[in-house]
N, C-alpha and C positions, 0 to 999 in steps of 0.2 A: 395494436401498437404497444410495444413494451416500454413502460416508463421506469423500469428498474435501472438504477445507476450502475455504471460499469464498476466491476470489482476494484480496479485500480483507483478509481475516484473515491470509493468508500474507504479504501486503505489509506489514501491520502488524508481524508477527513479525520480518521482515527489518529493519524500522526500529528495533525494540527491540534486536535484536542489535547493530546499528550503534551505538546509544546506549550500550549496555553496554561495547562495545569502546572507545568514545571517553572514557567517564567513570569506569568502575570500575577501580580500581587494586589491585594485590596488597596494598598497605599497608592499604587499607580492609577487605579480607577478613581479613587477619591481625589487625587491631585488633578486629574484631567477635568473632573466636574467642577472642582473648586476654582481652577484657573481658566477654564474654558479652552485650554490647549490640549487637543486630543492627539498628542504625540508624546512618546516617552523614549528618550534616546537609549536607555538601557534595554528596553524591550525591543526597540527597532533594530539595534545592532546585534542582539542575540538572534533575531530572525534572519537578518542579513547574513550572519555567519553560517546559516544552514545552506546558503547558496540560492535561496529561492528568488531573490531579486536578479542575480546574475543569470539564472536559468531563463528568466523571462517567459515569454508566452509564444508558443508555437502558433502557426497560422498567420494569415495576413502578410504573406511574403516571407515568413521565417519558417525554415524546415525543422529546426530543433527548438527545444524549450518545453516548458510546462504546458500540459493540456489546458486550454482555457477553462474547461469544466472544473479542473482542479483549482484554478485561481478563483473561480466563482465560489467554490467550497471554502477556500481560504478566507475570503472576505465575509462570507456568510457566517462562518464560525467566529471570526473576530467580532462581528456585530453582535452575535448572540451572547458572547462572553463580556461584552461591554469594554473590549480592549481599546486602548488609544492608538488606532491604526491609520489615522488620516495621513500622516507623513508617509507611511508605507504605500498607500494608494497613490499619492502624488508621485512618489519616487518611481514606482513601477510604471505609471502612466507615461511620465516624461522619458524614462529609460526606453520604453517601447517605441516612442516617437523617434528618439535618437537612433535606435537600431534600424528603424525603417526609413528614416529620412535624413539623418544626420550626416555630416561630413567626416572625413578621416580625423580631423581635429576633435570633433565632438566624441567620436568613438574611442580615440586613444587617450584624450586628456580629461574628458568629463565623465564618460560612462563608468569608468572604474570607481569613481567616488560614490555614485549611486549604488553600484553593485556591492560595495563593501559596507554600506550603511553609514559612510562618513558624511554624506550630504543628502538633503531632500530639496524639493523645489516647491514653489508656490505657483498658482495658476493666475496669470494676469490677463483676463479676458474682459470682464464687465467694466463699464464706466458710468459715471454719474449722467443721468439723463437718457441712457440707452438700455440699461438693465440687461435682460437676456438677449436683446438684439445685438449680439456681439459683433456682427458685421458692420454695425454703425460706429465702430471704434474711431475715436478722433485723436488718440495719442499719436503724435507725429514723429516720424523718423525721416530725416533728410540727410543726404550726403553732405559732408562738410567740404566745401569747395577749396581747392588748393592745399589740401592737407599733405604734409610731407610724408614720403614713404610710398611703398608700392601698394599697401593695403588700404582700401577705402575705409573711411570712418564715418559713422552715422551719428547725428545729433538727435537725441530723443527727448521730447517734452510731453507731459500729460499726466494723467492719474488713472488709477485702476481701483475699483471697488471689490470687496469680497475676496481679497487676496489672503485667504486663510493660511496660517502657518508661515507667512512671510517673515515673521519675527524669529523663526527657527531655521529658516531656509538659507542654503548657500546660493541658490539660483531662483530666478523667476522666469517662467516662460511667458513671453510678452507679445501680444498681438498689436501691431501698429499700422497706422495709415501712411503709406509711402507715395501714393499717387491720388490726390483728391479729385482729379479729373476723370478717373475711371469709375465704373459702377462700383457701388460700395463693397460688393463681394470680391471685386477684382483688384482693388488698389491697396491690398493689405499684404504685409510682410511679417513673418514671425521671427522672433529672436529668443535666445536663451541668455539672459543677462546674469553675470555674477553679482551677488548682492553687495559686494564691497566696492563697486564702481562709485566714484564720487557723483553726488547729485541724486542718489536714491534715498528716500526717507519714507517712513510709514507711521501711521497713527492707529491705535487700537480702537476697535468698535465692538461693543458688547451686544450680542443678539438676545432677543427675548427667549430663545431656546437654550441659552446658557453657554453657547459657543463663543469664542473670541475669533473675530475676523479682523481685517485691517483695511484701511485706505492706504495705498502706496503712491507716492509722488515721484515723478521723474522730472528733474530740472536740469536742463543742459547736460544730459548724460552723454558722454562720448563713448561710442560702442564700436570697436573694431569689427570689420565685416566678417571675421571668422566666427563671430557669435550668432550670425544669421542662420536660421533653420529653414531649409527649403529655398525656393527661388524668390527673387525680388518680385513682388506683387503676386506671389503664389501662396500667401499665408492662409487663404481660406482652405486650400487643399490640406494643409497641416492641421488646421482647426477642425476639419471634418473627421480626421483620424482621432484627434483628442476627444471630441465630443462623443463619438461612437463608443469609445471604451469607457468614458466617464459615466455615461448613461447605461452602460451594459455590464461588461465583465467586472469593472472596478467599482460598481455602484453598491451601496449598502441599502438593501431593500427589505430587511427583516425586522424593522422597528416594531411592526404590528405583532410579530411573534413574541418578542420580549414583553411587550405591554400585556398581551393576553395571558402569558404564563404568570406574570406577577399579579395581575388582577384576579385571575381565577384562584390562585393560591390564597390571596387575601380574602376573597369572597367566601371561601370555605370556612373561615374562622370568624368573619365579621358578623355580628349579631345586630338585629334591629331592636327597636324599643319593645316589641312584643316577644322578644326572645328567639325569633326564627332566624336562621342563617340566610344571608343574602343569596348564597348559591342555590338555595331551595326555591327561590322565586322563579316560576316558569318564564316570566318576561325577561328576567336577567339571563336565564339559560339560553333563550332564543337569541338574544343580542350577542352573547358570547359565541354562539354557534355561527352567527353571521360573520363575526370577526374571523373565526377560524376558517370559514370558507374563503373569505377574501385573502387571508394569508396563504392558503393553498394555491389560489389562482396567481397571486403575486409570485410565489416560488416558481410555478411553471412558466410564467412569462419571463422571469429573470433568467431562467436557464436557457431560454431560446437564443439570446445574443451570444452566450458562451458557446452554445452548440454550433452556431454558424462560424464563430471564430475558430473553433476546433477543426472545422472543415476547410479552413483557409480563406474564409469569406469575411468581409468587413460588415459587422452589424450596423445598420443605420436606423431605419424606422423601427426595427425591433427593439432597440434600446429606448426609443421614445415611448413605444407602447408600454414597456415594462415600467419605466420611470413614472409615466403618467398614472397608470393604475396603482402602483405601489404608494405614491405620495397621497393620492386621493383616498385610497383605502385606509391609510394610516390616520388621516384626518377624521374619517368616519369613526374609526376605532377609538381615537382619543376623545372625541366628543361623546360617544356612547359611554365610555368608561367614566368620564367625569359626571355625566348625568346620573349613572347608576350609583356612583360613590356618594352623591349628595354633597353636603357642605364640606365633608372631610376631603373631597376631591379638589377643593380650592386651596388646601394648605400647602405651602411651599416646603420642599425637602429641608430647608434651613430652619423652619419653624420647629420649636421644641416638640409640639404636639403632632407635627407632620412627618416624623421620621418613617412611620409605617405606611403612610399614604402619599407622601410627596411625589412618588413616581407618576401618579395620575396628573398632578399639576404640571410636572416637567414635560410629560408627553403632550399635554394640551398646548403648551407653549412651543414645543419643538416641532410638532406636526405641521403648522402652517409654513414654517421655514422650508420644509422639504418640497413644497410646491414652487419654490423660487430657485434654489441652487441647482446647478446642472441644467438650467433652462426652465423657465416657468411652465406651468401646465398649459398656458395659452400657446407658448412656443411649441410645446410637444404636439398639441393638437394641430397647429399649422403644419408642422413637419409631416405628420401622418397624413393630413388631408392633401398636401401638395405632392408628396413623394411616394405615397402608397395608393391613395385614392384618385390621384390625378386631377384634383380640384384646382380651380384658379388660385393664384397667389393672393393671400389676404393682405399683403402690404407691399 
């Protein structure tokens, strides 16, 4: 089997590296970490100007567009560079859903705003009390009876957790409960709500990994039917498309690579009390080799969903496999690096003495979060067990 990447993909990787070198500044990276908002409008609009969002992704019902393998490379390089790209990922994900499922209204009125870099979107799936079981959504959407005019209007009430970047977004893609009498996967409807609708509010939530996310509240929000995505009570079909790409092509799974590079570079200069270098310890080298092996496996598993998408197929369990292994491997790597660093591995990047070692503490706080967002590790295991191994449903 030939694992060599296609020349066109490697050429694209080189072009992304040049773009990052030309447009990403240390100030952008510093501001993202300081504020917890991993989105920069200047960087985002410069990337949109290249046409990459408008080109979209080929496959999954679309004949033209970027090879999904190239988009995997795009997010891989963005993650390795520490670029604030979360808004880009959300914009491309929602744009892809619109292209596949959206109405003429969405395609003509909304999609150009994503393509141009004018707007991004937040993902409104998770709720208090249901976590990664997004099918248990309780946010209600009900038709307003007797509303004047030809177009139905929905009344939305509820709240969503983990709506990252909603404070920067023009839209939120929202999963709602429209028929409580149906099975939980069948009574759902998806909407794309403009954030300027009356009744939408949000509250910042700081995570231990340093990211800012939000709780978003919907109180008597009147939503014209044209903002509905997909069929009434067909929201789970839309959700499956969104989750497949969030866990696969648009996922950032290279945190372990960045951690290993920084730790190995530091270990080459770090001296112990006896004057020996940390990198010369055989036990340290074995643990770093284990991290490197895990990183290579993560890379191979992450390519698989992109490869399927490039063949016009929708990655489902493949995304779960990649996401599960990547997040668990990152946690093992962060724990190992903190143990090897010793007491300096506990210093925060904001601590005066922790400027050189703070990345270890940051990774230790960030890694557990990766087992939650995009579906917890338990959800990924259930998905693999039920849909790939054919085991009975766990819930």
